[in-house]
N, C-alpha and C positions, 0 to 999 in steps of 0.2 A: 421491874415494874417502873416507871419514870412519877417520882414524886413533883420537881421543876423543868415543867417543861420550856423553859425561856434560861437560857445560858448565860448569857446575856446580863441579867441580872439579878443583884444578892439581895436576897431577902424579900423573897415574892416581886407581887406583880405591882410595883413600884410602879415603871410608865411604860407604854408602848414598844416596840422592838426598834420604829421608824418614829422618828417626826411626824406629826403628820405633813402633809402636801396641801395647802389651800392651791385649788383649779382655779380660778377665773373667770367668772362666766365670758370672756373672750377669748379663753381657749374656743376654737375646736371642739378638739382632741384631745384627752388623756396624752400625759409621754407614759412611759411601760414603769410599769410599779411595782416591787415584790408581795404584794399582798401578807405583809409579816404576819401580823397580829391575826388576819382574815388561817392565817395558815394554823396557823398555832392553836385556832378552833378550834378547824376541820380533825385536827389528827390525832387531838382526846375523843373527838365525834367516830373519829373511826377506831381511835384505839379502846374507847369502849366497846364496841359491836364489835371488835374484835374478840372482845375480852365474851361477850355471851356468847358468842356462835361456840365461839367451845369450849364454852360449861353444858350448852343443851348439845357437845356432838354433835355439830352441824357438819363440820369440815372430813374431806377426802380421807382417809389412811393414809398411812404411808407406802404400802404396797405398788399404789396406784402414782410415786411415782413419777416426770416426768407429762404426768397427767393433769399437776395441777399444781398452784404454788404454795410452800413446801411454811410450814411457819417458821422454822430458823431464818427463811428469804423475809419472811416480814417483823420479825422482828427486833432486824438490823436495818430496814426501815427502817423502823419507828424510827432504834437508837442513835440514826443515822442524826433525826433530822433532831434528839434529842441534848444528843453532846452528850450522854452518858445513862449507865445501866442504871442507876436508883435499886430502891431495894426494896419488896414486898409489900405492899398495904392490908390493913384487914379489907375496907372496901374498895377492893378501887373502880367500879363502875363509879362509886358514887363521887370519887375523888376527880376523876375523870369527867365527870357531868360538871362539879363545883368550879373545873377550871376550866370547862368551855362557858356556864357562864357569866363568868368574870374575861375574858377574854372576849367574849359579844360586848361589853359591856366600852371596850377599847375599841373596839373599828377606830381604824385612822374615819376624820371625818369627812376629811379631804382628799380617800382614796378616790379610784372611779372606779368602786363599785358605791362611795355615794353621793358619788355627782353622781351616776347611773339611777339611781334612787332619782332623785332631784328632778334630775331630766325628765324619764319617764312616770312618776309622780307613780312610786312604789312602792310598799308597806315591809318595813323588817322582815316578815318571816317571808318572803320573794323573793330580798338580796342572799338570802343566806341559801332557799333552793335556788340562787343563781351560780350559788359560790362554790356549793357541791358540783353541779356541772360542768364552770370553769375549770377546777381543778387539774384537770390532766393535762392545757393548756397550758398550765403553771409549770409543772412540773414531769415528768415520764416515769418518779414515781408512786406518781398513785394509779396508774395504768392499773401495773399489779399490786394497786391492793384495791381496787377498785374492780379487780375479776377473779381477790381471795376473797372480797365479800357477795359476788355475782352467783360464787362455786362455778363458776364455768372462765377459762383461759383466755377463751376466746370476747366478753365481753367486757372489756378496758375502761368502758365510759357508766355513769348512774344512767341508776334505769325506776321506776317511779317503786319498786319495794323496797332498793337502797333507800333512794332518798326519805322513804319512810323510817327504815328504821333507824335511820342515822340523827333527824332530827326528832322528830321522838314527841312525845308533848311538848317539849320547847316548847315545839315552834310553832307547832301545828294538834289538833288534837290526834291522838293517835288510835286513825281510825284512814282509812284508805277512801272510802269516796269522797272527806271533805278535802284529802289530798289529790285530787284525783280535776275536782274542783278548780282548786287553787290552780294546776297546773295546763286545767281548758282552760281559765281566764289570761294567763300567761300567755300561750299557743295559738287565741285568736287574736287577739294582741299583736304577735307576729317577733314575741321576744324567747321564746321557747317552739321547740319542733321537735316533733317524734318521729325520732329519726330511730328505725330498726333494720333489718336486714331483709325484708322482707317478708321471712318467713311466717307460719301463723304463732302468736300468742296472749299471754293474758294480759289483762294491760297492767298489773303488778310487775308484768316482767319487764312494760316496754323502754325504749332503752332515750336517754336522756340528749340535747343539744342545746347548745344555744344559737338563740342565729342569728351568722352573719356579722351583719352591723353592729351586734350585741357582744360578739364576741372580739371585733375588734375592736370596737371602744376598749372595754377593758383591758385589750394588751396594748392599744396605748399605737394602734393603727390605722391611721388614715383612707375612710375612701379605697381613693386610687390618687392617681399623679392629675395634677392640671393639666388638663386636657383639652386640644378647639373643633378639630375636624370629625365630622360623623353626628359625636355627642350618642355615639356608640353605648357607652358607660355613664354607668355620672356620676361627677366628680366632685372632687369640696373643694374651695374659695375662703380664706379667711381671710376676713372685708376689713381694711386697715380703717381706719377715720378718715372722711375726706374732710375739708373745704369747702362750703359754699350751701343754695339752699336748693332744694329742685320745687317744682309746681305742683306737687302728687300726696294726697293723704297720707297722714299716718298715723293712724288710729290701725293696731293692733288688729289677727285675722283677719285677711284682707285678700281678697282676688282681685288682682289689679292688672287688665290689659293695656298693655306700651306698643303704641303702632309705629312703624318708626322703618324707612330701607335700610337704614345704618347699624347693621348688628352691633358693634364696636358702639356706635353712640350710645345704646338703647343697655352695651351691658356696660355701660361705665354709671347713666342713668341708674340703674339698680344698682351697685355696688354703692354709689353716695347715698342712695333709703334705707338700706341697709348699715350701713356704720352712722345714720342716721338713728336704727331704730337699733342699735346692739347688736344686730344680726350676722351669720357670716349668713356664706348660697352655696348651693349645691345645686349645680348644672346638673341643668338633661331633657332629652325630649318627652313631650308629652305624651307618649305613647309609655315611655316607660311607669309611667304610673297603675296603670294597668296592670302591671306585672304583679303586684300584690304590694304587701305593705314594708316592703323594705324601701322602699325610698325616703315612707314618710317616717320608719323607724329613723332611716340615716340624718334626718331634717333635724326632730327630735332631738336626740343622740347629739348633734353638731350643734345645737343651739342655734340654727341658724332656713334658711328661706328654702322651699321650694323656686326655682326661675325656670322660669320652660322655655329651650330654642322651640320658637315655631318659625320658622324661616320660611319655610313652605306653606302654611295654612293651614289647620284643619281639611279633616274631609269633611262629605257630605251625606257621608253613611249614618240613617237614622241612628242604627243599631250601637254601630263607634260611638256618633256624638254622646247617646242615654250615657255608655257603661265612662268617659272621661266626664264627662257631667258628677255622675257619682262618685269617680276616684278623687272628683277636685272636690267633692264636700264634705269626703274622707280627709282630707288635708286639713280642711277648714273649721273638724270639729276635733281631727288632734290639736287643734291653735297656733297653726302655722298660719302663717303669710304663703303668697304667692303671686311669683311674680311673673308676666307670661309674657314672652313678648314673642307681636306678631307683625306681620309684616302691614303697609301703608291702604291696603284695599282689604285686610282683613272685616270680619260682620259678624260678631253672636250668634253661636250656634242656636236653635229651637229651643235644646236644653241646656243651654247657658238662665234663662229664663227665670227660671228656681232658683236661680243664686246670688250671692250678694256683692256684682260684677262692675269694677270701676270700669273704665276705659277711656283712654285718650289718645293724644298724637303729641308724641313729639319734636318738641320744636327743630328742620333745619337747625343745624348749624351751621355757625355765622362767619361773616367771609375770614376774619381776624382768624376763625376759632378753626378754618381748611387751613391755611395760612397758616395755621402753627407745625400742623399734622404735613404741610408737604415740607416746607423745614424741616423739619421732625424727621420727616423720609428719606430729605436729599444729603443731612447732614453725614459724615464722614463719607462718602461715596464717593467716586470722580468728580461726580457730577458737577460736584458743591462747586470741582477748581476752575470747570472752564464754562466763560461764556458772564454775562452778569453776575453779580456777588447773589449767594442764595437765599438772601432774604427778600432780592427785589423779586427775583424769579417764583420764590414761596406764596407773594402777592401776585403775583403774573398770575399766577395758573390756577389759581385762587378764585380771583374775578371771575375766569374762562369757565373754570371745570367747577359744579359743584358735585366734585366727587366726594363717595364717603371716605373714615380715615382706610377703610380695608383697599379701599381701589384706589389711593391715592397709594400705599407704600405696593399696591403690583407694580400699577403702572409705572413707578419707579424700578423698580427687580424688569421688567419690562426695558425702559429707558436701557439702561446699564450696558440691557443683554443687543439691546439696536445698534447701540454704542460701540460697539464693541464686532459686530459681524457686518456693519454698514461701514466705510472709510470716506463714503459720501457728504456723512452725516457732522459738521462743519465744530458742534459744540452741544453742552449739554442738553443746551434751553433748545433747541432744535431735535436731540430727542427723546430731553419731554416732552416737546408737545408734540408727535409726534402718536407718543406712548399711550397722550392722555385722550388724544384723537383714535386712533387704535381702539384702545380701550371699553371709550366711552358710546362708539356707535355700535358695538359685535352684537345689542341686537336688536337697536332700531334697523338693521343690516335686510331684516328677515323680513319687514314689515313693508318697507320698507325706497327706494330710491337714491341711494347716493347721486347729487344732482351740484353736486359743487365742480362746476368750471376756472380755469385759472383765471379769472375775468378782475384788471384792475379798479382803482378807479380816473387814471387815464381813459379807460377806453367806453367810460360812459360818454354819449354823446346827448346831453338833451338840455334844454334849456335851463338857464342857473336858474331860476327857482325853486326844481325838478331838484339838481344837485345841491345845491342849499339842504334842504327840507329831509335827502336822504346820510348826510353826513348828520346834519342832527338826529337827526335814527340812531345810525352808527355811535355816534358819541352815548346814548339814552340807548344803546344795550349791551354799553363798560361797563355804564353808572350806575345800570336796575339796582344791581347788589347790594349800593350803597345810599341809594336812596328810597327804595323796598323796605330793608331789613336796618339798615346805620340809622337810618333820620326815620325811621318806624311807618315811611306814608303809603305801607300794606294797611296798619290797622289803621290807620284813621280811610285808604279807601276801601276796608274792607273785600278787598279784590286780593288775589294772585300775585303774585309777582314776575309776571309774565307779559309778556307786552305782543298786542292784537296788532298785525298792518293788513292794512287792503291797498293793493296794485293796482288801479282801473286803468282800463283800456285799451287800445285796438290791440290786434296778433302782432309780434311782431314791435312791437316803441319800444323793447326794453324791459321788461318787466321781471325774468328771470334773472337772463342776464347783472341787473338793478340787485335781486336777491344773492346772487352768486359772488357780487362786491359785495356786500356787505358781511355773507358770514365767511370771504374769505379777511377781512380787518377786524373780524373780531373772534379770528382762528376758531370758529366753529364750521362743524360741517355742515348743509346745504340736500336736506330730505326733502326728494316730493315725496307726494302723495297722490300713489296711483288710484283714480276714484271710483275704476273698475277692478280693483282688485275691493272697496269697502263693500257699494252697497248693492247688499242681494235681495235677490227678493225672499228671501225669508224672513220671517217677522221676529224683530228683536238680533239679526247676525249682524247690521252696521253696523247699528249698537255695541255688536261684542268685538268689529273689525277697530274698531274707532279710537275703546277702549284698551289696546293691543297701542294700538299706534303711538296713544300720547302715552303710556304706562313709559314703552319701549323708548320715545323722546323723554321722558324725563331726565332716565337714566342716565343718555347717551348727552343732554346739554346740549342738543345738537337743534338748525331752527327748520320746522318740517314749514312748505310749499306746500299749498292747497290748490293746484292751477285749474285753471277751467271750474273756478268756487263757486262757479252760481246754478251747475247741475246738483249738487247736495244741498246748496246751501240757497233756493229757490226759498219768494215767499208762501207762506204757509197759510190753506186756500185756504173758506170756507168746509167746512166738513160734511158729504157728500156721501158717501160710499167707504168702506176699508180701507179702500189706498188713498184715500186723502189724509185718514184718521193716521194711519204710520206715517206718511208721510210726513205727517209734520211733530211725530214725536219725534223722529228721525230731527228735523230742521231743533228740533228745543231742545234733545240731547247734548248736541253739536255745541249749542249757544252756551249751556253749562258744563259743558266739559272745560272748553274753550277758558272759559269764567275763573274757574279751579288748576290751569297749566299754568308753569312756573314758568317757562319757556318761552320762545319767541315762533310765532306761528305768522306767515303772511300767506293771506288767499288771493290770487290773483286772480279778477275776472275780465271777460271782453264786454259781458253786459253787468257793466256794476247797479242798474236801477233794481233787474232782476233776485238782485239781492232783498232777504231781508229786511225789513229799516233795523229790526234788532240787534242784529251781525251789526250794523252801519254806526247804529248808535254806542256801540261797543270798542267801537276801529279808534286806537290810541292814535294812531299815524293812518292818514289814506293821503295819495300820494297820482296826484294824475299824470295816466302818461299820458302823451297827444302828439300826435301825429309832424314828424320836425317839419321845421319850416327849410327854404332855399338854402341858408344857411346853413344851417345844423345837419342836410342833405347833403350839404359838399363839403362838407369835415368828416362825417360818416365816408365819403365816398374818399377817402385823402387817406385815410386811416385802414378801410379795411385792410391795405397789405402791406402784408408784413418784410421785412425787410428783406428776408430771403429771396423773393420772389423776382423774378431780372421784367421790368416793366418795359413798356415804350413808349417814346417821349409823346406819341400823338393826343393820349388823352385829354377829353376835353372835358375836366368833373364839372367847372362851373354851367355845359353845358346842360350835360344828362344832370347835376342835379335843380336846375332849374326850371325843367321841361319835364320831366316826372313826380311827380308825387309820390318817392317809397319813401315803405317803410324802414326799418334798422336791418329789420329781418329778412325785407324782400333786397336790400343792398348786399349782402353777406348773402342768400343765397345769385346772385345772379354776379356779384364776384368771384364766386367758388368755381361756377359752370367758366364764367370766362379764363379762367385757369385751368380746370380739363381740357380745352380748348387751345389753348396753346401750347401745355403740356401736349397735346397730340400731334400738331401741328410741328412742335420745336423748335418752338416764334418764341416771344419774348409775348405777355401778358399787354396788348394795346388795344386799339380807339377800335380795329374790325371785331376784337371777340366781343368784346364792352356791348359791338350791336346788334351782335348776333344771340349773346343770351338775353339782352334787354328786354331784344324785336321776339325771341319765342316765351319769358316770360309777359311781357302788356301786350300780346293775341292769345293765350292763354287765358288774361283775365279779364277777358272782354276790350282790349284798346288794337282794334288791326288797325286804325293811324299809326302808332307807334313808330312803324318799318318804315313807311311816307317819310316821320321825321329826318328817323334817325339817315336816310339816302339821302335828305335835303341837305342834314347837316352835312355830310358824308358830301356831298359836290362841291357845297361851298368851302370847307374844309380846301382840296382838295385843287377847287382854281384860287385860292388864298396862296396858297404851297407855289402853284406856277408862277 
């Protein structure tokens, strides 16, 4: 029998086997630890119980060898740990009890077991019971010893009865009911698992196992490697110290919902907040909280807060909401911070009204922050070696596109693929522009029509004052980030960082072309909103359609064009019936939604006086597109045919411009028809084709005298040539 259970210490119990390891609170998970003193304590208890069993003749006989574990095998295992044989003792069981008590006093205070007790607020008796259950995970010899104590070679784990016999009156009253109560409390907290094969057994014969998070913690195994996609399994992040402050509450045990459309920016906010609180982050999806106590237990063990990634938003199922609210309440009751990362349009669920919920919207990234994201993403790619310097490209892209950090990296990867696949792309800057525009427009293309045309400033034939105003608008679009955010004019006005423009004028006066020129100048896409697909006879559907369009436009950094806007934005009328009431609601909703939109919106109207006055007051710029005078009409006629069109020398631009008060749209239609006539005849475009097309157009629009004037002009021209 062993007298001295520590072969490494001379003269008795002078020091623990291993110096204590003090795990700092910043460490989310303990390192692997041998549990030297704890194992020696358990060995004393195991050997004492074996002596008691042998004294009572409760073990199997030698003729059953092969179906049981022999005494010789058990003695060899015990001597293997002791390192010596020892001499008989007058009271071996008493000596082992005394030695176990001494080892208990020398448990390493910095061991994972002590850290477990600190983080889960467990009593010493709880920890000793848990170590009895853990032992087979540390050393396979305990499986043999436990099977020997259970008198069943198939039951190589701790049971309720075996724990009662090992711990005895030293830890809990020598009473099965008391031990069952303690085990029941640990099981209710999710720390212990009653793990049996499923066959009918008494409570005392029930097998015990540690919950996986507890076993992983004690063995020094982190819950999972870091992962981002899918969030199918929780993963632990050891948050490093962060520099800077954030505008969020800092008290402990809070439920904070952070709204943003940029998941990476939300994750950075959570990281900074938790670093300030001295916590780590356990990342998981909200539905993982419904799986049981495992995530809560993992977070408590890791000294972590729960970071819920909810990019899709929660469901509106009342039963699911109640279950989630209950899980969140349990997390708060356990002293855990919960940071809920939600989309910008998220609204608190009704079931959350009973919880201390703090909700705020994370400020959008500034232009400088987006420029840094672009520069970091472009760095070390081939794109950085082509075109302007990477810093200049980053600043220009940040000014044009409000993409999040994640989407910026997607755009850079797409630009690399485009540049490699399309030899027509001349530079990295062009590849980045094209990739960013394609990525930004993906969602909006499903709810609006891409209306960008290759129009440029020289093609706009407008009065000088109108052109000057359009140039000012183009500059405002380019500088709105600086004015609204960097100069904080958005805070002064209390409105969004968007621009609302009203283009008013008759059909064909250049409103849509001017919108295309502005979009091309800004490097943004122009999307026309089809009012037929927006306005619905069903109550509330129009507002939903508008919300989808504005949300998609926000993500796309595109310019929205509401053509024929007076059809939707007419003056609100006195309410005489339900139709008037809901029509007024639609106008009010659009007015409110435009005020909160951060992009550029253009309202084009042929009848601006029919617009509700509330819209006119909120327009940043109003551009009047009048009918062109004779000088502008001649300029339009002369610029209507591209250089590739063969032209006869007899076209009298001054005559048609002076005689016919046409808009630019009319002139374009007539020129196109004349080109078709000439192509069909196999000739160049001349005055004859132009007069035929012009005569038809004027007759159709109620000017039958146009043909006579054209014939008279043709006769005069013929006499002149004669």
